[in-house]
Backbone as a chain_set.jsonl record, in Angstrom:
{"seq": "XXXXXXXXXXXXXXXXXXXXXXXXXXXXXXXXXXXXXXXXXXXXXXXXXXXXXXXXXXXXXXXXXXXXXXXXXXXXXXXXXXXXXXXXXXXXXXXXXXXXXXXXXXXXXXXXXXXXXXXXXXXXXXXXXXXX", "coords": {"N": [[-2.7, -30.505, -5.93], [-6.417, -31.227, -6.383], [-9.223, -29.244, -7.277], [-12.376, -28.528, -6.407], [-14.704, -25.817, -7.674], [-16.894, -24.096, -6.106], [-19.534, -22.255, -7.157], [-22.03, -20.543, -5.588], [-24.509, -19.239, -4.251], [-26.001, -19.349, -2.02], [-25.314, -19.464, 1.236], [-25.406, -21.672, 2.88], [-25.541, -23.891, 1.369], [-23.408, -23.888, -0.156], [-21.655, -24.581, 1.899], [-22.684, -27.45, 2.377], [-22.321, -28.757, -0.226], [-19.047, -28.202, 0.335], [-18.668, -29.855, 2.569], [-19.543, -32.753, 1.866], [-17.641, -32.908, 0.004], [-15.357, -32.481, 1.21], [-15.035, -34.54, 2.979], [-15.423, -37.054, 2.161], [-13.846, -37.118, -0.179], [-10.72, -36.77, -1.61], [-10.66, -34.007, -2.447], [-10.283, -30.363, -3.212], [-11.538, -27.581, -1.833], [-12.672, -24.68, -3.086], [-14.569, -21.529, -3.222], [-16.97, -18.729, -4.788], [-19.036, -16.553, -5.918], [-18.306, -14.605, -7.293], [-17.792, -13.276, -10.286], [-15.55, -12.471, -11.684], [-13.377, -13.528, -10.426], [-14.175, -16.093, -10.816], [-13.698, -15.941, -13.102], [-10.883, -15.523, -13.312], [-9.466, -17.595, -11.599], [-10.194, -20.131, -13.373], [-8.511, -19.276, -15.451], [-6.28, -19.464, -14.858], [-5.818, -22.031, -13.984], [-6.423, -22.946, -11.515], [-8.566, -24.479, -10.452], [-9.826, -27.54, -11.117], [-12.613, -28.368, -11.747], [-16.099, -26.969, -12.247], [-18.622, -26.534, -10.108], [-21.707, -25.128, -10.402], [-23.976, -23.039, -9.46], [-27.546, -22.598, -11.194], [-29.258, -20.127, -10.315], [-27.944, -17.23, -9.766], [-27.995, -14.626, -7.283], [-26.304, -12.693, -6.613], [-24.549, -11.883, -8.6], [-22.369, -10.684, -11.13], [-21.599, -9.588, -14.318], [-19.187, -7.301, -16.264], [-21.096, -4.994, -15.338], [-23.716, -6.0, -15.569], [-26.185, -8.164, -14.273], [-25.814, -11.683, -13.916], [-26.393, -15.276, -14.216], [-26.037, -18.556, -13.351], [-26.139, -20.094, -16.244], [-25.046, -18.123, -17.628], [-22.973, -17.068, -16.892], [-21.575, -19.717, -17.733], [-21.509, -20.177, -20.333], [-19.94, -17.76, -20.622], [-17.481, -18.667, -20.19], [-17.304, -21.466, -21.3], [-17.349, -20.69, -24.508], [-15.05, -19.424, -24.557], [-12.079, -20.079, -25.615], [-10.068, -20.217, -24.178], [-10.873, -20.808, -21.583], [-12.485, -22.609, -21.965], [-11.751, -25.79, -21.375], [-12.766, -26.266, -18.864], [-14.588, -28.386, -16.786], [-17.947, -27.989, -16.317], [-20.353, -28.291, -14.108], [-23.702, -28.007, -13.9], [-25.372, -27.066, -11.339], [-29.023, -27.485, -9.303], [-32.18, -26.278, -8.487], [-33.865, -26.687, -10.305], [-35.584, -29.139, -11.235], [-37.589, -30.254, -13.042], [-39.141, -32.482, -15.496], [-37.165, -32.393, -18.708], [-36.031, -30.03, -17.936], [-33.239, -30.261, -17.546], [-32.299, -30.849, -19.511], [-32.713, -28.514, -20.974], [-31.513, -26.781, -19.795], [-28.551, -27.563, -19.901], [-28.414, -27.323, -22.812], [-28.452, -24.598, -23.397], [-26.598, -23.695, -21.896], [-24.22, -24.829, -22.12], [-22.681, -26.451, -20.448], [-21.115, -28.916, -18.732], [-22.618, -31.483, -17.155], [-25.02, -32.039, -15.036], [-26.691, -31.47, -12.241], [-29.082, -31.98, -9.773], [-30.71, -30.154, -6.924], [-32.08, -30.84, -3.598], [-28.987, -32.759, -2.809], [-29.108, -35.888, -2.577], [-28.036, -38.793, -2.884], [-25.107, -38.881, -1.957], [-22.776, -40.276, -3.007], [-22.999, -40.773, -5.926], [-23.262, -38.647, -6.674], [-20.517, -37.628, -6.211], [-19.088, -39.489, -7.76], [-20.031, -38.441, -9.923], [-19.13, -36.015, -10.443], [-16.374, -36.827, -10.459], [-16.418, -38.315, -12.742], [-16.84, -36.249, -14.773], [-14.712, -34.581, -14.443], [-12.653, -36.492, -15.554], [-13.227, -36.379, -18.247], [-12.026, -34.362, -18.865]], "CA": [[-4.027, -30.726, -5.816], [-7.418, -31.156, -7.434], [-9.704, -28.395, -6.654], [-13.713, -27.873, -7.0], [-14.667, -24.444, -7.709], [-18.165, -24.018, -6.044], [-20.015, -21.272, -7.611], [-23.459, -20.88, -5.271], [-24.935, -17.837, -3.325], [-26.453, -19.609, -0.674], [-23.93, -20.326, 2.118], [-25.66, -23.267, 3.478], [-25.965, -25.221, -0.049], [-21.854, -23.61, -0.134], [-21.185, -25.56, 3.379], [-23.399, -28.655, 2.601], [-21.378, -29.397, -0.92], [-17.731, -28.039, 0.697], [-18.763, -31.198, 3.571], [-19.737, -33.5, 1.489], [-16.759, -33.352, -0.888], [-13.909, -32.561, 1.756], [-15.263, -35.724, 3.877], [-15.663, -38.131, 1.456], [-13.066, -37.698, -1.365], [-9.37, -36.006, -1.372], [-10.942, -32.886, -3.488], [-9.684, -29.385, -2.199], [-13.122, -26.706, -2.491], [-12.894, -22.953, -3.26], [-16.166, -21.33, -3.193], [-17.149, -17.948, -4.683], [-20.052, -16.189, -6.815], [-18.039, -13.241, -8.48], [-17.511, -13.839, -11.821], [-14.351, -12.016, -12.096], [-12.709, -14.314, -9.7], [-14.16, -17.658, -11.398], [-12.907, -16.324, -14.499], [-9.431, -15.81, -12.921], [-9.49, -19.063, -10.933], [-9.793, -20.906, -14.312], [-7.126, -18.935, -16.42], [-4.645, -19.852, -14.078], [-5.877, -23.28, -13.585], [-6.547, -23.146, -9.639], [-9.628, -25.007, -10.716], [-10.249, -28.61, -12.203], [-14.232, -28.289, -12.278], [-17.006, -26.015, -11.3], [-20.173, -26.96, -9.548], [-22.014, -23.74, -11.035], [-25.287, -22.791, -9.165], [-28.192, -21.79, -12.054], [-30.051, -19.187, -9.941], [-26.876, -16.663, -8.979], [-28.395, -13.825, -6.977], [-24.97, -11.419, -6.088], [-23.157, -12.111, -9.728], [-22.199, -9.86, -12.236], [-19.908, -9.24, -14.82], [-19.219, -6.387, -16.836], [-21.749, -4.305, -14.818], [-25.015, -6.806, -15.51], [-26.58, -9.319, -13.378], [-25.903, -12.977, -14.522], [-26.655, -16.432, -13.549], [-24.8, -19.256, -13.808], [-26.329, -20.104, -17.061], [-24.841, -17.04, -18.322], [-21.334, -17.473, -16.853], [-21.2, -21.127, -18.007], [-21.77, -19.366, -21.63], [-18.99, -16.925, -20.996], [-16.372, -19.864, -19.903], [-17.27, -22.146, -22.596], [-17.184, -19.83, -25.434], [-13.797, -18.792, -24.499], [-10.794, -21.16, -26.153], [-8.883, -20.163, -22.951], [-11.603, -21.526, -20.342], [-13.336, -23.554, -22.126], [-11.627, -26.35, -20.745], [-12.844, -26.48, -17.725], [-15.573, -28.953, -16.838], [-19.017, -27.828, -15.745], [-21.569, -29.106, -13.623], [-24.676, -26.951, -13.185], [-26.39, -27.493, -10.04], [-29.943, -26.231, -9.613], [-33.397, -27.18, -8.071], [-34.816, -26.411, -11.642], [-35.964, -30.441, -11.552], [-38.792, -30.773, -13.656], [-38.895, -33.233, -16.692], [-36.948, -31.407, -19.77], [-35.167, -29.096, -17.257], [-31.545, -30.806, -17.478], [-31.579, -30.976, -21.177], [-32.638, -27.277, -21.646], [-30.167, -26.007, -18.754], [-27.498, -27.755, -20.66], [-28.555, -27.085, -24.198], [-28.504, -23.374, -23.294], [-25.364, -23.065, -21.012], [-22.687, -25.318, -22.775], [-22.267, -26.891, -19.393], [-20.868, -30.723, -19.138], [-23.438, -31.78, -16.723], [-26.68, -31.641, -14.563], [-27.048, -32.073, -11.007], [-30.476, -31.268, -8.878], [-30.521, -29.996, -5.507], [-31.196, -31.273, -2.723], [-28.182, -33.975, -3.41], [-29.375, -36.694, -1.637], [-27.223, -39.437, -3.022], [-23.624, -38.515, -2.08], [-21.735, -41.06, -3.359], [-23.463, -40.728, -6.913], [-22.858, -37.136, -6.407], [-18.863, -37.568, -6.358], [-18.792, -40.101, -9.028], [-20.739, -37.362, -11.689], [-18.035, -34.945, -10.327], [-15.177, -37.551, -10.809], [-16.624, -38.939, -14.204], [-16.633, -34.972, -15.471], [-13.188, -34.32, -14.419], [-12.052, -37.59, -16.478], [-13.465, -36.352, -19.691], [-10.95, -33.03, -19.474]], "C": [[-5.214, -30.821, -6.805], [-8.399, -30.491, -6.744], [-10.852, -28.308, -7.81], [-13.795, -26.757, -6.269], [-16.211, -24.299, -7.443], [-18.732, -22.479, -6.393], [-21.603, -21.205, -7.082], [-23.48, -19.427, -4.451], [-25.425, -18.25, -2.537], [-25.149, -20.141, 0.231], [-24.326, -21.519, 2.36], [-25.611, -24.289, 2.406], [-24.654, -25.052, 0.041], [-21.161, -25.039, 0.772], [-21.34, -27.103, 3.267], [-22.47, -29.557, 1.242], [-19.762, -29.351, -0.435], [-17.987, -29.587, 1.497], [-18.569, -32.227, 2.784], [-18.571, -33.827, 0.699], [-15.199, -33.434, -0.201], [-13.896, -34.046, 2.857], [-14.886, -36.771, 3.596], [-14.479, -38.208, 0.271], [-11.535, -36.533, -1.051], [-9.349, -34.282, -2.45], [-10.453, -31.492, -2.376], [-10.918, -28.241, -2.62], [-12.701, -25.391, -2.318], [-14.459, -22.719, -3.637], [-16.42, -19.599, -3.562], [-18.215, -17.483, -6.022], [-19.259, -15.242, -7.796], [-17.026, -14.399, -9.432], [-16.041, -13.186, -12.264], [-13.347, -12.852, -11.368], [-12.775, -16.013, -10.259], [-13.346, -17.309, -12.443], [-11.214, -16.366, -14.443], [-8.888, -17.143, -12.131], [-9.412, -20.015, -12.338], [-8.758, -20.647, -15.763], [-6.115, -19.239, -15.909], [-4.944, -20.84, -13.89], [-5.513, -23.787, -12.506], [-7.612, -24.207, -9.768], [-9.698, -25.99, -11.683], [-11.697, -28.825, -12.451], [-14.787, -27.345, -11.431], [-18.041, -26.715, -11.364], [-21.14, -25.49, -9.492], [-23.667, -23.741, -10.445], [-26.084, -22.154, -10.381], [-28.578, -20.41, -11.567], [-28.72, -18.449, -8.962], [-27.533, -15.299, -8.25], [-27.563, -12.473, -6.784], [-23.914, -11.52, -7.478], [-23.322, -11.233, -10.549], [-21.471, -9.866, -12.845], [-20.406, -8.018, -15.74], [-20.798, -4.986, -16.471], [-23.609, -4.886, -14.729], [-24.568, -8.263, -14.635], [-26.508, -10.419, -14.249], [-26.501, -13.904, -13.487], [-25.679, -17.334, -13.836], [-24.766, -20.281, -15.264], [-25.308, -18.93, -18.237], [-23.156, -17.319, -18.248], [-21.151, -19.052, -17.232], [-20.657, -20.758, -19.641], [-20.489, -19.084, -21.623], [-17.758, -17.944, -20.757], [-16.21, -21.129, -21.123], [-17.22, -21.751, -23.669], [-15.717, -19.184, -25.428], [-12.857, -19.854, -24.508], [-9.78, -21.369, -24.515], [-9.191, -21.082, -21.574], [-12.518, -22.314, -20.883], [-13.36, -25.199, -21.752], [-12.147, -27.191, -19.626], [-14.54, -27.313, -17.257], [-16.56, -28.137, -15.824], [-20.114, -28.091, -15.518], [-22.413, -27.996, -13.124], [-25.655, -27.67, -12.012], [-27.344, -26.799, -9.472], [-31.446, -27.507, -8.798], [-34.325, -27.468, -9.196], [-34.576, -28.319, -11.614], [-36.939, -31.333, -12.27], [-38.288, -32.068, -14.628], [-38.491, -32.246, -17.909], [-35.88, -30.611, -18.807], [-33.564, -29.198, -17.369], [-30.989, -30.267, -19.449], [-31.643, -29.299, -21.532], [-31.809, -26.354, -21.117], [-29.115, -26.621, -20.183], [-27.232, -27.451, -21.794], [-28.021, -25.095, -23.807], [-26.973, -22.648, -22.513], [-23.881, -23.608, -21.447], [-22.127, -26.447, -21.743], [-21.885, -28.521, -19.645], [-21.689, -31.636, -18.293], [-24.7, -31.397, -15.725], [-26.688, -31.932, -12.964], [-28.079, -31.61, -9.804], [-29.931, -31.523, -7.627], [-32.003, -30.682, -5.126], [-30.164, -32.178, -3.248], [-28.362, -34.66, -2.37], [-28.26, -38.006, -1.638], [-25.734, -39.118, -3.201], [-22.676, -39.017, -3.047], [-21.906, -41.047, -5.194], [-22.963, -39.196, -7.303], [-21.128, -36.696, -6.98], [-18.605, -38.148, -7.544], [-19.17, -39.298, -10.531], [-19.594, -36.26, -11.802], [-16.517, -35.71, -10.762], [-15.151, -37.636, -12.871], [-16.104, -37.431, -15.446], [-15.533, -34.488, -15.717], [-12.821, -35.031, -15.316], [-12.181, -37.313, -17.727], [-12.608, -34.868, -19.633], [-9.754, -33.286, -20.835]], "O": [[-5.025, -30.517, -7.983], [-8.641, -30.919, -5.615], [-10.812, -28.166, -9.033], [-13.424, -26.466, -5.132], [-16.92, -24.361, -8.448], [-18.226, -21.551, -5.762], [-22.471, -21.661, -7.827], [-22.504, -18.739, -4.152], [-25.518, -17.329, -1.726], [-24.287, -20.973, -0.053], [-23.605, -22.471, 2.062], [-25.646, -25.49, 2.671], [-24.187, -26.134, 0.395], [-20.5, -26.023, 0.44], [-20.567, -27.918, 3.772], [-22.002, -30.678, 1.442], [-19.1, -30.345, -0.733], [-17.429, -30.533, 0.941], [-17.464, -32.764, 2.855], [-18.344, -35.034, 0.607], [-14.216, -34.037, -0.633], [-12.874, -34.476, 3.393], [-14.196, -37.506, 4.303], [-14.201, -39.317, -0.185], [-11.577, -35.603, -0.246], [-8.397, -33.683, -2.95], [-10.31, -31.557, -1.155], [-11.157, -28.117, -3.821], [-12.345, -25.071, -1.184], [-15.269, -23.48, -4.166], [-16.07, -18.916, -2.6], [-18.121, -18.113, -7.075], [-19.579, -15.151, -8.981], [-16.274, -15.373, -9.418], [-15.539, -13.579, -13.317], [-12.245, -12.791, -11.914], [-11.896, -16.872, -10.195], [-12.42, -18.032, -12.811], [-10.461, -16.98, -15.199], [-7.719, -17.5, -12.274], [-8.408, -20.727, -12.357], [-8.406, -21.393, -16.676], [-5.036, -19.287, -16.499], [-4.004, -21.181, -13.173], [-4.689, -24.677, -12.295], [-7.422, -25.045, -8.887], [-9.665, -25.707, -12.881], [-11.985, -29.51, -13.432], [-14.366, -26.929, -10.352], [-18.432, -27.391, -12.315], [-21.183, -24.863, -8.434], [-24.501, -24.441, -11.018], [-25.53, -21.144, -10.813], [-28.281, -19.472, -12.307], [-28.441, -18.831, -7.825], [-27.58, -14.554, -9.229], [-28.088, -11.36, -6.801], [-22.71, -11.275, -7.408], [-24.479, -10.893, -10.796], [-20.363, -10.121, -12.374], [-21.583, -7.736, -15.963], [-21.304, -4.282, -17.345], [-24.497, -4.359, -14.059], [-23.58, -8.965, -14.418], [-27.061, -10.299, -15.343], [-26.947, -13.625, -12.374], [-24.642, -17.065, -14.441], [-23.83, -21.04, -15.513], [-25.044, -19.119, -19.425], [-22.367, -17.641, -19.135], [-20.137, -19.468, -16.671], [-19.531, -21.059, -20.038], [-19.715, -19.749, -22.312], [-16.901, -17.682, -21.601], [-15.173, -21.538, -21.645], [-16.913, -22.742, -24.331], [-15.358, -18.457, -26.355], [-12.757, -20.562, -23.506], [-9.123, -22.288, -24.027], [-8.445, -21.721, -20.833], [-13.423, -22.723, -20.156], [-14.388, -25.877, -21.751], [-12.028, -28.406, -19.462], [-15.573, -26.678, -17.471], [-16.16, -27.694, -14.747], [-20.971, -28.185, -16.396], [-22.094, -27.213, -12.229], [-26.437, -28.62, -12.042], [-27.077, -25.672, -9.055], [-31.605, -28.72, -8.661], [-35.291, -28.231, -9.158], [-33.482, -28.775, -11.949], [-37.117, -32.55, -12.217], [-37.169, -32.563, -14.492], [-39.285, -31.35, -18.195], [-34.714, -30.727, -19.185], [-32.813, -28.227, -17.27], [-30.086, -29.762, -20.116], [-30.779, -28.801, -22.252], [-31.4, -25.344, -21.69], [-29.062, -26.057, -21.276], [-26.061, -27.252, -22.117], [-26.946, -24.715, -24.272], [-26.498, -21.515, -22.586], [-22.784, -23.089, -21.241], [-21.263, -27.247, -22.102], [-22.309, -29.195, -20.584], [-21.536, -32.802, -18.656], [-25.233, -30.295, -15.857], [-26.69, -33.147, -12.765], [-27.664, -30.831, -8.946], [-29.179, -32.4, -7.202], [-32.866, -30.996, -5.946], [-30.452, -32.492, -4.403], [-27.931, -34.296, -1.276], [-27.661, -38.275, -0.597], [-25.178, -39.078, -4.299], [-21.932, -38.337, -3.754], [-20.873, -41.327, -5.802], [-22.296, -38.899, -8.294], [-20.716, -35.853, -7.777], [-17.974, -37.532, -8.402], [-18.79, -39.462, -11.69], [-19.196, -35.734, -12.842], [-15.654, -35.072, -11.364], [-14.397, -37.271, -13.773], [-15.396, -37.467, -16.453], [-15.184, -34.021, -16.801], [-12.505, -34.342, -16.285], [-11.398, -37.853, -18.508], [-12.684, -34.265, -20.704], [-9.044, -32.356, -21.216]]}, "num_chains": 1, "name": "protein.A"}
C-alpha cells in the first residue's frame, strides 16, 4: 500500500487532505505532527511521501519548537531519510514564497492552501512519488 504522511497541526486541514486522498486515490493516509513519529515512520519506510505543513504550532524536536521547514531539513540532511519526497503545504503563497521555502527546506515541491484543484493536487503528489 502506498502511504501519504500528512504532518499538519490543524485537524480540519488534515481531514480535508485525508478526504481528498482517500476518496479520489487508492492511497493510504497517516497523520501526525510528532517529529519522533515522523522520523520513525520514514526510517521504517512506512510512508512513501510527506505532505508537510510549514507552520506547525505543536511540534518539538530535542526540546526545541520546530516547523515544517526544520523537519524537512532534518529529513533531507540524513542519508537514511533523505529519500522520502516532501511536499510543503502552506498558506504562504505570495510571489517568491515557494522558491524561498523550497530553498530553505530541501523539500521536493510546494502546494499552496487552500487546495482548490483536487486533481492537480493529486497529480503533484504522484509526480513527486515518481521521482523516488
